[in-house]
N, C-alpha and C positions, 0 to 999 in steps of 0.2 A: 419307485414305480408306483403311479397312481392307477388304482382299480375301481369297480363299480362299488358302490356303498354295501351293495347285497353282497358282493365278494368280500370285501373288506371285513364285515362283521359276521361271515359265515364260519361256524366251529366245525371242527374234525370230530370224528368220531372217537369217542373214549374207549371203546372195544378195539377198534383198531389201534389205538396208541399202545393198551396194554398187547394186544396181539404181538405188535412190533417188537416189545423189549422180550416176550415169550419166544419169538424165532430168534433173536439176536443171543440169547441165551442157550437156546436149543443148538445153534450154529457152533456154539463154542464147547459143546459136549454135556451141556447139563441136562439132567433128567426132569423133564417138566410135565405134569400133567395138566394140560390145557382145556379147563373147563370154561373157557371163554367164548368164542365163536360159536353162533348157532349154526354151525355145518357139520358135516361127518366126514369121517375118516372111510374112503373108499375103498380102503384094503378091508376095512372090518364090515363096512355096509356099503357094499357095491349096488348099483342099481339092477332093477331086474333084468334077468338073461334075456328074456322077449324083448324087452325095450330096447336093449343092446343091438340085438338082432336086428331089430327093425330101424334102427338110427343107421347101422351100417347098409343095410339094404338100400333106405334112402339116398346115402351118398353114391351107392354103386350106380343107383338110378339117375344120377346127375340133377337130383332136386336142389340146386344150389343157387339158383336165382332168387329175386325177390319174391317173398310170400306176399298176400294181399295184406293191405293195411290192418283190416281186422282179424287177420288170422285165416289160415286155410280152413275153407268150408267144411271139409271132412272132419277136421279138429272140432269146429264149432259144433256140429252137428252130434259128434261124441260126447261133448260136454253137454249139449243139450239132451242127450238122452241118460246121461250117467246123473244128472242133477234131478232129473225126472224119477228115476228108479232108486237113487240112494236119498233123496229128501223130499219126493213127491213134488216139486217144485216145476212149473211150466215156464221155460224161458226158451222163446224161438231164436234159432243159430243166430239171428239178426240183432238181438238184445246181449250176444256176448262178444266180448273183445279180448283178444289174446295179445299179449307182449312178452317181453325178455324178462321174465319173472314178476313177481308182483309189485316190486319198486315203482317201476314206471306207471302202472294202475294206478298204485296209491296216488302218486305225485299228480296223474292225470285228472282225478277224481278232484282232489285239492283245488287244481287250478280251472277246472271245468265250474266248479261250484263257487269258489271263494272270491270274492271282491276285495280289493284293499280296505283294511278296517273290518271286515264282515267279523263275527264272532264265531269261533271253532271251539267246541267243548270235547276235550278227552281226558280220561282218568290217568293218573301217575300212580306207580310206574306203568309205561307202555312203550313200545318201539318206536321211535323215530317220529311220532306225530308233532314233537316240539321242532324238528327241523323242516318239516314239510308245511307246518304253521309259518315258520319264518320265511321259507320262499315261496308262499303265497301273501306275505305282508298280512296275517290275519290277526285280529284280536284274539290271541289264544287265552282260554280259560282252563288252566290246568287243576284237575279235581283231584284231589290226596285222597287215596284208599287207605284201608285199614287192614290189620293183620286177621282181626276176627272175621272178615269178610274175604278172605283169601286174596286181599288186596285186590279185587273187583268190585266195581264200582256199583253202588246200588242206587235205585230210585231217588231215593232221600237224599243221597250225596248231589246225584245230577240235577234234581228239581229246581232249585234256585237260580242255576245258570242256564237255562234252555230258553228263556225269555228273549227273542231277536237273534238267536243263534243260526246259523244256516247249515251248520255239520256238526253231527257227533260222530266222534271216531272210536269205536270199541272192538275187541279181538276176544275170541274165544274158540279154543283154549288158548290161554294168555300168554304171550312172549312179554315178559320174562318170567312169568313165575310157575307156570304149567299147570295153573288151574283154570276151572271151567265155570262159567256160569249154569247155575239150576234153571229148571224151568220157570220156576216161581221169579226167581231174580229176572232174568230175560224180560218175562211177561209183564212186570211192573215197569221196566224200563221203556218197552215197545208202547205201553199205553201212555207213557208221557209223550211220547214224540207223537202219537196219535193226536192226544189232547192238544199239545201247542200247535198242531197244524190246523185244527178246526178253528183256532183262534185266527191264523192268517187271513188277510184280504187278496183278493182276487190277482191283485198286481204286486203282492209280497213274493219274496222267494220263500219257498217252504224250508221247514228242517229237514235235512237229508241225513240218513243214518248209513254211516260206512262200517260194514261187518266185515272185519277180517277173520276169516276162517280156514287159513291156509293150513291149519294143523287138524282139522275137523275128522281126517280119517285116524289119527294118532290120539285116539283117546282111550283110556285103559279100563276101567269100571263103569264111569259116568256116561251118559247119555249125551250126545251133541245136540244142540237145539239151536234152531236160527230164528229171525224175525219173522219173514214172509210165511213160512209154515205155521207159525203160531197166530198171527193176523194176516191173512191175505192182503186185506186193504192197508198193509204198508208195502207191496211192492212198487209203488210209485214213488215212494220214498227211500228205498233200500238201495245201496250199490255193495254187492257182494265181491269179495276178493278172495281168489282162490289159485290153486295152480298144482303143478307136479312135483314142485321142488323138495318139499318135505316128505309128503306120503310116500313117493318112491325115491326117496334118499338121493334124489336128482338135483342137488343144489347147482350143479354146473351146467346142467342141460338148459335151464333160462326157459322155461316155458311156463307162464301163469296166466290166467284170465278172470276177467271179472264179468259180472251180469247185473243187469238192472234194467232202470225204465231208459225206453230205446232213445230219447231225446238227449239224455245224459250220454249214453254210450257212444252216440253218433258225435258228439261234441268231443268227447276222449279220444275217439278215433282219429278226428281232424286234427287235435294237438299232438297225438303221439305219430301221427304221421310226419309232422314237421321235426319231430324229434328222432324220428327213426328208430324207433325201440321195439324193433320187431325180434319175435324169437325166431332162431334160425330155420328153415324151412324143412330141411331133414328132422329134425329134433320134432318139429311140430307134426309132420307125417305120421312120425313113429310114436307120440304119445296118442293120435286118436286112434291108432290099430290097437295099442295096448290098453286103452282105456275103455274100450269096447268089449275085451277080454275078461269078462266079469270073474270067472273062476280064479284065473290067473292072478288078476289084480287082488282078489280076496286074500290067496295064498300068501302072496307076495306082502302084504300089509300086516297080516296077523303075523306072520314070522318076524317081521322088521320091528314092528310095536312091541312085541314080545320082549325081544332082546333089548331096546331101549328101556322098557319098563323094568326089566330086571335089574339093569344098571344104575335106573334112578332109585328104586327100591332098596338096592345095596347101599348107594351113598346115603338114603334118607335114614336107613337102620344105623350107619355108622354114627351119623350126626345125632342121632337119639340117644344111641351108646354112650357118647361124650358127655350128651346133657345128663344120664343117668348117674355118671361120675365126677357130676359138679361142674363140669366146663359151661361156660356162660352161651350156648349154643341153643339153636332152635331151627327145626325145619318144618314144613309143611307137607304133605302126603301129595306126592304126584299124580295127577288126574291125566295128563295127556302133555303133548308136545315132547320137547327134548329136554326141560329144564328141571329143577328143583329148586325151591327158594330157601336159602339158608340164612339164619341170623348169626352173625359172630359178633358178641357185646363186648368187642375189646377196645373200642376207641378211647383214647385217654390212659391207655395202659403203656406201660415203659418197656421199650426193647432192652436186649442185654447190654447193648453199647451204650445205654443211657439214654438215648432219644425217645420222644413221646409220640405214639401213634394219634396224629391229630385228626384223622378224617377217615373215611371209608378208602379212599385211594392210596392213603399211606399203608392200610393195612394189607391191600391188595399186593403192593410191590414188597412188602416185609414177607408174605408168605411165597410171592415169588421165588425171593432170594433165598429163604429159610428152609421152606419147605417143598419147594418143586411144586407148588400148587397154583394154578391162575384163576380167579374168578372176577365176574365182572360187577362191581357195586350199582346199587340202584341209582346211584347220582348219574349213571350214564341212561337211565331211562325217566329222568325228568326229576328225580327226589333230590333231597338235600344232601351235601357230602357228609353230614354229621348222622347220617340214618345207616344203621350197621347191618343193612340186609343186601343178599348177593344172590346174583344168578349163577347157577353152575349148569353148563350144559354137556350131557353126556354123549352127544355124538362123535366126539373126537376121540374117544377112549374105549378099551374092551372091558368087560367086566373085571378081568383079573388087573388091570391097570387101576382101576378105581380102588379095587380092594386093598392093592398095594400102596396107593399114596395117603390112605385114611392113618396109618402110624406116624407118618412125616407130619401131618396136619396136626395132630394130636400133640406131638413134640412140641412144634413151633408154638403153638398157643399155649403150653404149658411154660413157655419161657417168658412171657409177658406177665408184668407184675404191677 
């Protein structure tokens, strides 16, 4: 059967492929510590009780018809107040767009800004930018980052690539690494964007900055920074991606939002209106109420991120313990989000059955089968399959389950020669 060229060349998610194998093995009774998907076990991390209460109330009140295309006014007003209070950002409710999670908003930002062949710049590792660039037929420029910079792009990394680009996509705290920009790192990148835009003619498309801060509330010790608070003149170039899915452990609630220049938001609204990517009306109403309850939000987020941080630090300390005992491993101290960055430098090693670990994917499936430990290789985030770095997501496991799986990981790695 013939399909479009776009469909024929579209690649599936490596994370989903790994997750499918994990689910198959678990269905057969295997004990798997699933550190793959950036989701949460709702039995360990339920959504806020007040949010659940308001969702149920909205359904009881029959709020089950179409929401407005740009989101309920009550929710957009709550978001406007929240970003003012939290980040001192001034965005009118008409500059805010609500959708079914952050994915449609990222897609809409790409499709609103990028024409065929336009240059789009983003760092690797990063989540899904390669797929959105493909769907937009962009000329993608992937900028490889370094461990010594916590796998975050520096201004020096990006500067050679911004001439002529129409979109720079960055994220902090970063999926997949759980690391964050310092004020200085982000400021230097912002200055580059402003400098580049000063060179553009009146009829040229500007360089827009898409800033994904979906994990901004889930920071541990470091402070979160954003471009417009640092440089107010960046407001006309910056599209924020945000939402409730991570900070409220509400991945299945599907309420995300974007805010930025009104002319961009209006076009994103029109595009998503045709796609129908709205968040459900009851969930929107519930988030609008809960987001306004400052003390309830603060109490929930502090408790939630404290538990996530404890799990990530236990995993980090476990990897560091292995390193101290001669294993070829490394990890970067977690700063935010749900993730720990882990190096397992075992590519090229021989398994007990005599076969060789050729690449990071081989190592992933070896550890699933031999240790009951599932990780995501950085090749799923744009890096080469020969790179021995991996993302571990703590949201699906309890602290006890993480501690129990560390000896299994050690035993499996010890068998590689």
